[in-house]
N, C-alpha and C positions, 0 to 999 in steps of 0.2 A: 212666125211663122207655124202654123198649126196644122196638123193634116189628121183627118178620119177616115177609119179602113183604109182603104187605101195611101193614104197622105197621113201626114205622122208625125210625131215629135224625137228630139235626142234630150239629153240633159247632162247630169252633171256623176260623178265620182266615186268614193268608197269607203271610207272610214267605218261607220256609224256601227252597228251592234252587231251579236253574233247570237247565235241560240242561248239564252242564260236558263234559264229558271227550268228550262224544260227537262235537258233529256237525260231517261231514266233509260238506259238501254240493259238489253239483257245480255249474255254473251261475251263473247272475248273477240274481237276483231285482232288480229295478228300480223295483217296486212300491211297495215300502217299504223308505226309506233306511236303517230301522234294524233288516231283517232279519237280516242277517247277526250283529246284537249280540243282537237280542232272543232266541234260544234257545238261546245256548252258553254260558250259566252253570253251575254246578254240575256234583255227581256225575250218572254215567250207570253205569249197570247192566243186568243179563238177568237175567231168572228162567226156568226151565222148570219146570212141574209136571205130578205123573204121579200119576195115578189108579191104587189097587190093581190093577184088571183091564185096564191097561196097562203093568204089571209082571209081567216074568218071574218073580220071585220074589211075585207079589203083596201087594208092599209099595208104599204111597204113598212120593215123593221130590221134593222140593224141592231144584233148583238155583241157583244163584245167585254171582254174579261181583258184587262189591260194584269198583266204578271213580271215581279220583280220583287225582289226583296228589298231593293233599296229606293223603290216605287211607294211615296207616301198618298195613301188616298184623299184626294180632293176634289175639289168641285173647282174649274178654272173659268173666269168671269173676262171676256172683253167688249166693252161697251162699244156702240157703233158711235165713231168719228165722222165728219167731213171737215173740208178744208175750215169752216167759219169755227168750228172748235179748234182747230191745231193754231200756234202761234207762229204763224207767219214768217218773223224774224228771230226766230228759234232755229237753229241748224238739229240740235237733236230734235224737237217736233218733226222736223221733218224725215229722219231717217229712222230706221227701226234698226235696232240692237238682234241679236240673232246670238244663242246659244243652242248648244248641242243637247236637246233633251235627254239623252244616254250619260254623256258624260261629264256634262255642264261645262265643256270648256267655250269660250268664247271665239265664234267664228267671225264675225265683222259684222258690219250694219248695209242695210239696203235701204233706197228710197221708201218712205210710207208711205200708204197709196190715197188719195184725195179724202177718199169715201171708202172708211170699212164698215161693215155689218156685224151688229151685235152677236155675239158666239157666246153659249150657255155650254161649259163643256165641249162635247164634241158635235153641237147642233148648232143651228145658226137662225136668227128671224123668216130667215126665208125657205126654211123647213128641208134644209138640207144637212147631210148627216156624211160622216168620215169617220172611219176606223180602221185599224191595220192591224198585222200580225206581222213577224221576221221571218223570214229564212234565211238571209244571209249565202248562201249561194259560195260559187264557186269564185276562188281570187282571181279576179281579172288579171293581177301583173303578175301572177306565177303560171302563168299558160295554164290558166283552169284549176291548178290543183288547190284545193280548201285549206290553208295552210293558217288559218286565224286561230288566236291563242285565248283560251279563257283565262289564263293567267294577265291577259293585256288588261279586263274588265270589260264592263259594259260598252257595247260601240266600238270597243278600241279595235285599232289596225296599226300594221304598219306601212300602210302607203302615206305619200308626201298631199295626199286628196284634201286632209282637213285644213292644210295649211292654205288652198287654193278655193275650195270649194265653201260656200255660203249657207247653204239651206241640207241641213237635214230633215231626218224622214217626221219628225215630230214638229217641228218648225212648219215644215212642209203643210200638212194637216190646220194649224191653226192660221197662218196666214192664209191658204186656201178660204176655209171658214169664213174669215173676216172678207174675202173680196169677191166671193162668189155666188150666184144664187142657184145653179142647176147641178146636176152629176155631171153633163157635157160640159158647164162651164167650168167646171171645177176641175175636170181633167184637160183641158187645156190650159189654164191657169197653171196646175203643177207643172205639167210640161215647160209653158213659159217660164216658170220660178226656176224649175233645174237648167232650162239653156241659158239662160240668162246669167244665173248665179253660180252656178255651179252646185251639184248634188254630193254634198259629204257622208251620204249613207252607202251599204251595201245592197241585198236584194230583202226586198218589202213587197206585201200584199196589202192594196188598201180595199175596203169596202165603201162603196159612195151608193146612195140613196137620195131623192127628192122629193117635193111637192110633186112633180109631175108623175110620179109613178115608176119611174125608172130606178132601175137596181143593177151597179153596176161593181164587176171585181175588176182592179188594175194591180198589176205586177210590175213593178219597177226592178232594173238592176242596174248600179252604181258603175261607170266607166274606171273610176280610180286613177286616172291619167295613163289609164295602158290606151295601146290601141293607135291609128295613124294620128302622130302630132302632138300626143300626151293629152288623149282628151279628159275632162273631167264632167260631164255630163253622164248620161244615161240610156238605157234604151228600155221600151217598156210596149206591153200590148195589156187592151183595155177591151172586156169582153160584158155587151149587156146580158143578163139573165133572163132567158125567156119569162114574159108571165107567167104566173102557175108553175112558177117553178121556186126550188129553195135552193143555192148554194152555204159552203162554209170553207174556212181556211184556218190550219192550225200550224204556223211557222213550216211549211213547205210548199213551195209553188206549185200551182195546181192548174195553169193555161198550159196547154200542152199545145198542140197545130190550132190553126187560126185561118179566117177567111181573110183575104187580099183585096176583094171587093164587094164589100158589104158593111159600108159607111154607115148604116143603120144600127148596126148590131156589134162594130168593133171598128177599134182604133188601135195605131200602133206609131212606136216610131221607125223614122222608113230606112234606118240603120241597123234594126233589130236584128237580124241574120249576117249581114257585113260586118259588124263591131265582133258577134262571137267567129267569124271567118280571119280577122285581122289579127285576133288573140292566137290562135290557134285550137280553138276548141271545136271546129264543125269545119266541118268541109262538105262542099254540094254532093248528091250523091248521081251515081250514075241514071239512074231512072228518074232520078228527082231536080233536072238542071234547072228548075223555076224555084227551087227549095218550098213547095208546098208543104211537104211534109216537116220541116222544122217546127220542131218541139222547145218552146220557150223553158219550159219546167225541165225537161229533159238534156238540156243544154248548161243552163245558166243553174240550174242546183235540181243535179239530178238523185232520185234517191236511194238512199243506201238504209242500215239498217233500222240507224237513229231517224232518218228523214220517216219512215214507215211506224216504227213503232214507239216514237217518243213524240211524232209530230202528227203526221196524218190520222195516226188513230182516232183522235180524237173526232177530226173530222168523218172518221168512219161509223164512231161511237153514234153521233148526231144522225147520220143518215141510215142509221140502223133503225133507229127510234122512227124515224120519219117515212123510209119508202115505201112505197107503192108496190115495190115487187118483194116478196115474204120472203125472198132465197137472198138479198142484198148482205144480209150479215154473212151467214155462211161462207158467202160467193166470194167474198173480200176479207175472210176474218185471216186468211194466211199472209194475205199482203198487208195487214194492217199490225199484224205481229210479228214482223220481218223477214219472213219467210220465205214470200214471193213477191218480192219489189216490183216485177213486171208486171205483177198485174192491177196497172191502174185504177183507181174508181175514175167514174164520171166526174166531171166539174160543176154538174147540179142531177140535180136530180127530183120527178112528180113526187109531192108527196100521198099517201093511202088518203089524206084527210084535211081539209087545210086547220091552218096553224091557229091556232088561239095565244095571245099576250101568253096567257099559264104556260103554255105546252113551250116555249120559246124559253121561260123563263127557269122549267124545271129543264130542260137541256142545257142549260149550262151552268147546273147542279148537277150534273153527271159523276159519277166513278166510274165508269161502266160495269154500274151493277148490271149482273143477269149475262154477264157476256164470259167470253176466255178469258180475258182479263180484269174481272173483278178481282180487288187485291181487299177485299176486307174480312178474310177468313184463314189466310194463312199467318204464321206464327207472325209475321209482321204489323198484322193488324193486332195485337195485343190482346188484350181477355174484355174489350170493348168494342171490337169488329172494327175498328179504326180504319178510314181507306185513306188515311195520309202517314207519311214518311218521313223522317226527318232527312236533311241534306247532310252528304253531298247525294246527288243522283248518283252516282256508281259506286262501287265499290269492291274493293278487293279481298278474297281470303287464300293461301294459296295459293298466290300467283294468279288465279280464274281469275277474270271480272264479270260483275254482275251489275242487276240494275234497278230502279224501281220504276214504276209503273207511273207516266204522268196523265192525270185526268183533266177533263174538262176542269172542273172546279179545284182549286188549288189553294194553299194556306199561304202562299207570296203575293196574292192579287192585291195590287194597290185599290184598285176601283173599279167598278163594272159597272155597266146600265144594259137596258134594253132600250133601245128607240124607236119612238114608234111616230110616223108622220100623217095623219088623220087627213084624208085626201076629202071626207066630206066637211071639215072645218075651213073658216077662211085661211088663208097661206099664212098669215102672223100670228094664228095660232095652232097650225097646225101640229108644228114639232113639239114632240114631248118626251124630254129622257126621263125614264124610269132607272135610277141611279142610285150607287149604294157605294159604298168603301168596304176594302177587306174583302174576304170569301165569298165568293155567286152562289154559295151554298149554304150560306148561314148568317148572310145579312140583307135585311127588309130593305128593300127600294121605294123610294119616294116621287112623286112624279114633278118635274122641272119644266114648264113650259120655255121653249126658244126664243121666245122676246122677252124674257123676263129679264129688267134691268137690274137687278140685285140675286144674290142666291146667301142662303143660310149662313151664317158664321159659323155655326159647328162644323158646313163641309165645304166652305169657299178656302181657296190657298190659291197661291202662284208656286209653279213649279221652276223645275230648271231651265226650262226651255224661256225662260224668265228672267235668268239669272239669279235666280234664287235657292240656295242648299235645302233640301228637306230638313224639317227641325225632330230627324229622327231619332233622338235622344234624348228630346224633350218631352216628358210624359204632361200631359195636357186631357184633362178630363172635359174639357169646353168642347174635343175636339171630336169628330165622330169616326175619326180614324183607331181613335185607341178605344174607346168606350165600345165597338163591332170587335176587334180585333180583341177585349177582353172575352166576350161570350164566345168567340171561334174559338179561342185556347179552352176556353172550361170546357165546350166541347168536344175537342179532340181527346181530351183527356177520358171522357166519358159517353162516347158516341151514340152505341146501344139504347142507353138510357137514356140521354139527354135531347139527342137531335130530333127525334118523332115529336118532343113537346116545343123545339122552336121549331120547326118546320110548318106546327098546325101555328105557329105565333106568327112566322114570319107572313102563311097565307091570310090570317084575317088581315092584319094590316095592310096588305096590297089589296085586301076586295074592298075594304075601309075607303082607301084613297082613292079606288077606283070608281066608288060610288059617289066622292067629294066632288071629283073631277067632273065627273059626269054632271051635277048639276053646278058646276062652274062653268061650266060648257055651255049651260041653256042662259048663264046670265050674261056671258060674253054674245052669244048668236042674238040675245035679244036687243044688244046695243047694235048689231050690224043689220040686224031686221027696222031699223029705225035710222037707217040712214048709212053706220059705222063711222059716222063722222066725231065721235067721240073719243079719238083714239087715246088719247090721254089716261081714260078713264078705264078703256079697254086693258092698256099694259098698266094701269095702278092694280086692276081686280087681278091680272095675272102673274104677278110680281108678287102681290101680298100673301094669293096662294102658294105659290112656289117658297115662298121665307121660309111661310111659317110651315109648311107641310115638313122642311127639314127641321126645323125647329122643335116642331112636337115629337118627331120619330127620335130625334136623339134624347129627348128627356125619357121618353117611354123604353126606349131601348138601355137605357142606365139605370130603369129602374126593374127592368128585366134580368137582367144580368144580375141585380142584389136577389131577385126569386130563385133564379138557378143555383146562385153561389150557394144559398141557406139550402135548397133541397137537395144539395150535390155533394156537401159539404163530407171530408172526412171518410169519402170512400161509401157513404151513407146514402140511401135513398130517403127523404123526409117526405109526407105526403099529410094533408091534412085530416084530422080527427078529432071533433070536438068532443066525442065522447071518453078523450083520455084528458085525467086532471091532471097530468105533468105538465103537458106542451103544447095539448089542443093538436098534437101530432103523432103521426107512426113513424118512426125510426126504423128503418129495416136496412138488414145485412143484404149484400149483395154476393149473392152464393155463384161462385165461376164456374162456366161449364163443364160438362164432363168431357168435352175435347181438351177442355186445358189442365181439368184433373190427370187425365191419363199424361199429357205432356210430362205434367210435374214430378210425375211418381217416376216414369220411365227415365227422368233426368238425373232425381237424386236418390231414388231406389227409397230405403226405410230411413230416411235423412228424416221425414217430416211426420213419420207415423206414431199414432198414439199407442201407449201401451197398453192404456185403460178404455177400454169401449165406454164406460160408462162418464168420462172425465165431461164436464159442463164447461160451455165459453163463459168466456167474459161476460158477454151482455146478458147470459143466464143470471150470473151472479148476480149484476147489479140489479137485475128485475126481484132478485129474490130477496137482497138486500134492502131494496125500498118497497115492498109489499108486504112479505109476512114476517120478517125475524128483526125484533129488536135488538139484536146485537150479533157481535161477528161470533161468538162460538156457537149459536144456532145456524147461522150461517153455514160454519163450515159440516156443524153435523147433518145440517140437511145434504150437502155437496157429498158427502162420505156415502 
């Protein structure tokens, strides 16, 4: 059973993840002694949703950063299958085993579909794309009080739902991609899966886009065995983003009120309001007997300080870049900083200009630059102005709690992508995943067709949703995850010096891939112009390009790491200089800024003060020794 707008679906459960890597909130909240642990569980992600009318090319796009320290960056691939390719006599072939994507816990098995579609990462051969961010939400088993614990681990919960429900949010994505062709079909499939097999996760926001040009945001709350009859389904709302607009979400539920009689633009589960009443977290207002003012977000994931500052602030940063309202940034600044949680942002905005692929990539590399939340200039940024901080996200000094900012681009990203659904291309080659592993601001993306029947070995891997633990302690230079982490971690230590070089390199690579993709598209279109009957050749071209793109990028980035290491070793900056007979290079010292000099002197007094203003630095002595003086005594005399 499925309903749209006025018709809808229920579903299943509670256990999965809590907002883990994200929360850096500043301030001390003394009202709840568990405040700092209740919202610091699980993964934290960021999504941007772009409708065709808001895109320069007329293509819907979905951008996704998958952020967790225990998520290894890899590209999943599920080949298409049909009953004829399955072993009909094998029980294993007829059933699909399910593991929780966050925890790796085995959840059970469900019947496999008779036909499944080719899936590469988070897109499939029909141009369907699904992404997510986790908001966790209230603990439905404890009268709406959020008591999930960071100590319990990613996706952990004390609910018994995991023992009953078989579908977690990660499995929900990949099973749906294998079984659905459109966004509406995906929403129906997700509801059916949760309703039939139970939902083993908590609060989740999904981004869904398709070849028809529709872009949807769907928010789901697991029932966790609460309510009448100990239900393990879910309640949910899905809304279509109006064409010409963009939306975003980042670990805070965003759908508030929603229409009940607009089947074209809104779908929801029939008990989305009643369930909240059953567990005691919502009551009908006297002036609203039909509950038309019911707000999904405010009831199932009410905003608190961290929900604004560590989560929705990323959406604020994205909207501030693109909004056609010049006052948007200042209007919602207090909300983003956790000072005015009642001043909620709109679910979608109209951009001042249509967005390009590069605009979206740049937004996913944001560190709050140029805003009140920028953190690349304070003492924590170090002498190289780094917009990165070590974990944990919150810390105490003299019994006062503080936080670090949580930006869109972050070091714990496992993998990231910008999915582009080209509506001017035949459906089988419409979807392209611009994919990267590690930090979205320091790693280049390469294009992969959604119809590709293979992926680059440098990026390919199986995840915990397939019962395979990530080899995070096995260093392997044949895998892009490690090489891109090598570049990122080098850059973090010399940010102001090295990041402009990395950014220039990434932009050059992306432009080159865009040009290559254009020429390959022309070859593929030529086949369609001749009837498009040679499907095997079309798939061969798309697959070969996708695999080679990943292989080539991996090799190039390994070489680039060597170049960066040689250039920035030992706190020097080494540049080419053919006129230098020693190394054909200049070895420059990096002098710290006056701000840092002032901080050092204020903290240390005269500890480092020179007693002799004519002192010669070590590097100067070395140069004297090499160039002018044949022996040590003459060097010493020159120094004096």
